[in-house]
N, C-alpha and C positions, 0 to 999 in steps of 0.2 A: 344438683349440679351450684358450685357458689359461686359468688358475686364476679370475685375475678376470674371463674370461669368462664362465665357468658362476657364482659368486656372481651376478656380474647376471643373469644369464638365471634366476637360483631368485627372485632380490630382486623382479625384472619382474615373474616371473610371481606368485609371495603378495602382490603391490601389484592386480595385476590382477584375479585370483580373488578377494581379500580374502581368501586364504588363508592363515595362519603358518607358517611357516616354525623349523626347529631354529636353535643358532648356526649363525656359516659353520663353523666348523674346533673347535667342539668345547670344550675347553679350554685348548686350543691356540691360542694368539694368531695370526694371521693378518699381522700388522703393517701399521703405517700406510700405508708405499708399496702392497704390494699392499691396502689396503681403500679410500684413494685413486685408485689403479686399477681398481677395481671401483667407483665410485662414477660415476667416468668416462666406462666403460662401460655404468653404466646407466641413465644420459644423457642416451648416442650411443643409446643405443634409446628412450626419448619421443619425443628427435629426430630420429628419420628416420623417423617414425608422425608430423609436424608440426607438432611443440613448437620456440618459440624459447625462448627462456631469457633470462630478464628481470629475472634478481636474487642473489641471493646470499644465505646464512641464515648466524649463526654458531650454538650450540649451547655448552651448559654455561657460558658466560657469569655465570650467578646463583649464586652460594654455595648459596642456595636450590634452586635446578634440579639442583645436584654434589653436594648432599647427597641428595637424591631419590634418581639415578641412579647415588651412589654411583664416578662418574670425578669427575676434575679440571681435563680438558687442556679446552680453546676447540678446538673444530670448527667444518670450513666446511662450506656444503652447498648447493646451485641451487637456482634459482627459476625455476620454467616459467611460461609466457603461462597455461595448462592446470591451475594451484597456484591463479592470483588468483581471489578471490572480490568481486565486488563490496559496495561497503559497501553494510550491509543487508541482500547479496543472502544464500544460502542453501548450507549445506551438510550434506550429504547422511548421516547418520553411519551409515547400512548401508555407503559408500561406505569403512568404513576399518576394522578390525581392532579397534585398541585408541584413539584417539578421546580424545586430548588438547586444552586449550587454552589460548596465556597469551598474556597482554596483554603485549605490547611495543612497541618504539622502534624507527622508520624511519625510513631516511637516502635523499634520496636524491642521486646524484650528478649534480653539471652539468661535472666534467671527467673524468679517468682520473686512478683514482687509484693511486697509484706509491710500492712501501715505499721505495722511493731515495729522494724528494723529500723536502728539506728546508721546516722550516714549522712550519704549522699545519691540519692534516690538514680540517679543516670548511675550509678553501678550496674545497677542491671539493664541499661540499655545494652543493649549491639550493635540499634543501626537510627540512622534519624533519616528521613525522605517528606519531599514537597507531596502531597494530595492533595487528594480531591473530593471532595466529599455532596453527596447526589444527598437532596433529605424531599421527605414527602409525608406531609400529615393523610392520614384518612380524617380526619375531621371536616365537616362540613364550611367553606369558607375561609377556610384554615386557621380557623377559631378555634382556640382551644385552651386551654386553665393551667397552670402545672401538673396536677397532676392525668389530668388528659397526653401528654408530648411524654410523660413517663410511661403512661401507661402501653403508649401505641409507639413504645420501643425510641424514644426516642427521636421521631421521624426519619428515623434512619432508612436509607432503600440503596443507594446502594458506594461503593468506594473506588476509588483508584489512585496506588502507590508507584511514586516514583521513582526509579535511582537510591539506593542505600546508601550511605555516608557512614563509615565508621566514627565515632566521639570522640576519640580520638583526634582525628583528622577539622573539628570545628574548630581549632581556635579559637575568635574570641565571642566564644557564645553562642546562645541563640535569644535574646530580649532585649536586637535590634535590626531587624533581618529585614531589609523591605523584600513583599508580599503583593505581585500585581496577578490578575484576573482578568484572559483576555475572552474572546466571544472572531472567530476569522481573523487574531489579528490586529484585533480595535481593543485596546483596553478598557475595560468593563468600569473593576474594582480596586483599588488600591489600595493596602496595609500594612502594617509593621506584626511582627512574632510578637509583639509586646505588648498587641492589643490581646495575648490568650493569658490572661491573668494574668499582666504584667513579663512573663516570665513563661512562653514554654515549658520550660521544666516544673515548675510547678505545677502542672497537670499532672505529673507521673503519683504527687503526694495527695493529690483532689482525687486522685484515680485508686488508688492506695484505703484512701480514706470510704471512699464509696462504697469500692467493693464489700469492704469487712464489714458495714453496714448494709448493705444491702443483698450480699449472697452473690457477690460475683469471684471468680477464681481469674487471680491474675499469672497465670505460670509462664514460665520461659516457650518464648514462639509465640505467642501473641501478639496482638498487632496493637495500637494505641494511639486513637486519633484524637489530638489535645486539642480539638477545638476550631470555630472559624479565627482567622485573620482578618477576614470585613460580615457584611451584612451578606445576607444570602442573598442572591440571584434568582428570578425565575430564569428557568432554563431555554433557551431560543428552540422553535423547532425541529431545525436545522442547522450543520456547521461542525467548527472546530471549538475545543473550550479548551484552553491550556492556563497553567499554572504557573509561577516562579516564583523562589528565595531564597535572596542572592545566597549562593555558596553552596546551596545544596542542588539548583539544576530545576530542568521542568516539569511539570508531567503533563496529560493530556487523556481526552475523552474525547469521539463523534457523539453527535446527536442525531440519530433518527433512526429508521429500520438498519436491521443489517441490511438489505437489499442497497436500500441506500445510499448511506458510506459504501458498499463495494461502488457504488455507481461513480461515487464522488473520487472514494481511491484511483478510478483507472481511466478518468474525465481525462 
């Protein structure tokens, strides 16, 4: 078994049993090449159990998030259909070790996004939507290096997509739209789409570059989470989490077990 396969097996076990592990190589970095090889091996295990790759996510695109985590490089990870939660659906925090939530912007690719293609990358976009990402580091005490978090599939745990808007209807662009995060109607965090690489459209170029460098596919139909507009916030034990992006609408997820969420809906 290669080192990447062994690391992937440990991370997979941690996620499936909700049991944190130590950093992969202690104080010695494993290197980005091995980290991405580990991530690919980790996703291969999930695909082997019947999941489908449906998108990618970027990490550390927000300066606030980079400062929070102590890193400064943009990274890429994989989204599978098992991670997707319907708008207004339920996320069970007991399935995560360190559950956190971020308000984001999502792109739906209508054509392949190619790093070598000239012109405006927005030409490949079929839709833009508000989104929530649930993240969860599998490392003990939420402590990890850049290599660790890459190997851990950029801490991906779940995602929720709100209503899609056609790029033609965006009007004045995407670079300065207010973003809010609310827990049970109480404002928890506020930010701007400008926090995402200065303009979230730059996430398309970054994703194409990272995909080409590290072996990811950005085909038509791919969902791309552009990155967080605020720092990540710990998920409450239960309740309604909502995010809004000016001009794009709202997206929500209920926190709790399926049973408790159903009780809240009927109360």
